[in-house]
C-alpha positions in Angstrom: -35.3 -12.7 17.5 -38.5 -11.8 15.6 -39.8 -13.8 12.7 -38.5 -12.7 9.2 -40.7 -10.4 7.3 -42.3 -11.6 4.0 -41.5 -9.9 0.7 -45.0 -8.4 0.8 -44.2 -6.7 4.2 -41.0 -5.3 2.8 -42.9 -4.0 -0.2 -45.3 -2.2 2.1 -42.4 -0.8 4.2 -40.8 0.6 1.0 -44.1 2.2 0.0 -44.7 3.7 3.4 -41.1 5.0 3.5 -41.9 6.8 0.2 -45.2 8.2 1.4 -44.0 9.5 4.8 -40.3 9.7 5.2 -38.6 10.2 1.8 -41.1 11.7 -0.7 -38.7 11.4 -3.7 -38.9 7.6 -3.3 -42.7 7.8 -3.3 -42.6 10.0 -6.4 -40.4 7.6 -8.4 -42.3 4.5 -7.2 -39.7 1.8 -7.1 -40.9 -1.8 -6.8 -39.2 -4.3 -4.6 -38.7 -7.5 -6.7 -36.8 -9.6 -4.2 -34.7 -9.4 -1.0 -32.8 -12.0 0.9 -29.5 -12.2 2.8 -27.4 -11.7 -0.3 -29.5 -10.1 -3.1 -31.8 -7.1 -3.5 -33.6 -6.4 -6.7 -35.6 -3.2 -7.3 -37.3 -2.1 -10.5 -38.3 1.4 -11.7 -40.5 1.8 -14.7 -39.8 4.4 -17.3 -42.7 6.8 -17.3 -43.7 10.5 -17.0 -42.2 10.7 -13.5 -38.8 9.2 -14.4 -38.3 10.3 -18.0 -35.9 13.1 -19.1 -36.1 15.3 -22.2 -34.3 12.5 -24.2 -37.1 10.0 -23.4 -34.7 7.9 -21.3 -34.6 7.5 -17.5 -33.5 10.6 -15.7 -30.2 10.2 -13.7 -32.0 11.3 -10.5 -34.5 8.4 -10.9 -31.5 6.1 -11.5 -29.9 7.4 -8.3 -33.1 6.8 -6.3 -33.0 3.2 -7.6 -29.4 2.7 -6.5 -30.2 4.3 -3.1 -33.2 2.1 -2.4 -31.4 -1.1 -3.6 -28.4 -0.6 -1.4 -30.3 0.8 1.6 -32.9 -1.9 1.9 -30.3 -4.3 3.2 -29.5 -2.1 6.1 -33.1 -2.2 7.2 -33.3 -5.9 6.5 -30.4 -6.8 8.8 -31.4 -4.2 11.4 -34.8 -5.8 11.6 -33.2 -9.2 12.1 -31.1 -7.8 15.0 -34.1 -5.9 16.3 -32.3 -2.6 16.3 -32.9 0.8 14.7 -30.3 2.0 12.2 -29.2 5.5 11.5 -27.8 5.3 8.1 -26.9 7.5 5.2 -24.9 7.3 2.0 -21.6 9.0 2.6 -20.5 9.0 -1.1 -21.6 7.7 -4.5 -19.7 7.1 -7.7 -21.8 6.5 -10.7 -20.8 5.3 -14.2 -23.5 5.6 -16.9 -22.9 3.1 -19.7 -26.0 3.7 -21.9 -29.3 5.4 -21.8 -32.1 3.5 -20.1 -35.0 3.4 -22.5 -37.4 1.3 -20.5 -37.9 -0.4 -17.1 -34.6 -0.6 -15.1 -33.7 -3.4 -12.7 -31.3 -2.4 -9.9 -29.5 -5.3 -8.2 -27.0 -5.7 -5.4 -25.4 -8.9 -4.4 -23.6 -7.2 -1.5 -26.0 -8.2 1.3 -23.3 -10.0 3.3 -21.1 -6.8 3.3 -24.1 -4.8 4.6 -24.8 -7.4 7.2 -21.2 -7.2 8.4 -21.3 -3.4 8.6 -24.6 -3.5 10.6 -23.2 -6.1 13.0 -20.0 -4.1 13.4 -21.9 -0.9 14.1 -24.0 -2.7 16.7 -20.9 -4.2 18.4 -18.8 -1.0 18.4 -21.5 1.5 18.9 -19.6 3.6 16.3 -20.6 4.7 12.8 -19.2 2.2 10.3 -18.8 2.5 6.5 -18.7 0.1 3.6 -18.8 0.4 -0.2 -21.7 -1.3 -1.9 -22.0 -2.1 -5.6 -25.3 -1.6 -7.4 -25.9 -2.5 -11.0 -28.7 -1.1 -13.2 -29.8 -3.2 -16.1 -32.5 -3.0 -18.7 -35.2 -5.8 -18.7 -33.2 -7.7 -21.3 -30.0 -7.6 -19.2 -28.0 -4.7 -20.8 -25.9 -2.8 -18.3 -27.1 0.8 -18.0 -25.1 2.1 -15.0 -23.0 1.0 -12.0 -23.1 2.7 -8.7 -20.6 2.4 -5.9 -22.4 3.6 -2.8 -20.6 4.2 0.5 -23.1 3.2 3.2 -22.6 4.7 6.7 -24.4 2.9 9.5 -24.8 3.7 13.2 -27.1 1.7 15.6 -28.8 4.2 17.8 -31.0 2.0 20.1 -33.0 -1.2 20.2 -36.1 -1.3 17.9 -38.5 -1.5 20.8 -37.4 2.0 21.9 -35.7 0.8 25.1 -32.4 2.4 25.9 
């Protein structure tokens, strides 16, 4: 088992993912605040790239925040298992409670559920699914939106590329 990555390494991984693999993430520029076995927190600043015509955060930017927050745990646990995940979000249900007029913090305390689905996908070799809750809050803690994201994970092969 390889040593655990630092928060700085995870931040770089998120940045590189936005530069090379998913340009929308790079455009929105989410910042990883913390990640551990249970929690992930990501922030997105309200600015020219994320603002809508009402001067609040555009729902697409909110969706990127929810996607990154729920998805980082799949990479986190796959890295611990030294396997490469193939994962997508199968469905998403979003409820918007109020307009986000500033920086938004996205949080998920569903790490153990993601860990279980990654381990199950590795053991079975099949695609496995799980619902993950992500909450979006303003900097002062007001709930802006809740997202129920259905993550779908399949483990393709070991991380070193060996079959």
